[in-house]
N, C-alpha and C positions, 0 to 999 in steps of 0.2 A: 652143428650141421643140422640136427634134428629141430632146433629152436627156429632156424631160418625157414625150413620147409613148413612148420606150423604157422609161422608168421604169414607166409605166402598163401598157405590154405585159409587162413583167416580173412585175409584181404579178399581173396577170390570168392569166398562165401558171402562176405559183406557185400561186394559188388554185385554177386549174384542176387542176394535179397533185395537189393536196392532196385536192381533192373526188374525184378519181378513185381515189386511194389509200385514201380512206375507203370508197368503193363496193366496191371489191375486198375490203377487210378485212371489210365488213359481209357480203358473200357468203361469204367463208370462215367467219366466225362463224356465219352461219345453218346452214351445211352441218354444222359441228361440233354445233351445237344439235340439228339434226334426227338426227344419228347417235346422239348421246347419249340422245335420247328414244326412238329405236327400241330401242336396247340395254336400256334400262329397261323398256320394254314387253314385250320377249322374256324377260327374266329375271323379270318378274312374272307372265307366263303359264306359265313353266316351274315357278316356285315354286307357283303356284296348283294346277297339275296334280299336282305331288308332293303337295302338302297333300291334295287331294281323294282321291288314290289311298291315301295313308296313312290317311284317315279311313274310306275304305270298307274297307279291311282290318282295321280295328279292330271289336271287337263293340261293339254298342250298349250304353251304360251302363244299368243296371237302376234306372231311375227311376219313379216312379208317373205322372207325367204326361207324361214325355218332355221337360221343361224341363231345361236345364242346371242342375247344381248351384248353389244360391246364388240362383237367379232369384227366389225367392218370399221372400226374406229381408225382414222388416219392420224399419223403422228406429225407434228409440226417439226420442219427442219431446225436443226440446232442454231444458235447465235453465230457459232463459229463458221458454219457452212454458209450463212447469208453474208457475212462480211467480206467474202472473196471477191 
C-alpha cells in the first residue's frame, strides 16, 4: 500500500516538474518572440524612413497625370474570348 502511494506521488511530482518546465520554456519563448517582433518593427520603421527620405530627394517623374509608369496599361483580350 505504501509502495503504491509513493509511486503515485512520484508520478505527480514528475508531472508537476514537467508542467513547470513547460511553463518556464513558454515564458522564454514568448520573450524571444516579442524581442524579434520589436526588432522587425524597428527595422521596418528605419527602412521606411530611409525610403521616404530617398523618394523626397528624388525629382518628381515627368508624367501627364502623375500616375506611376504603366498604371494605365490596357490588357489585350485573351484568345479564348475572341474566338466566341
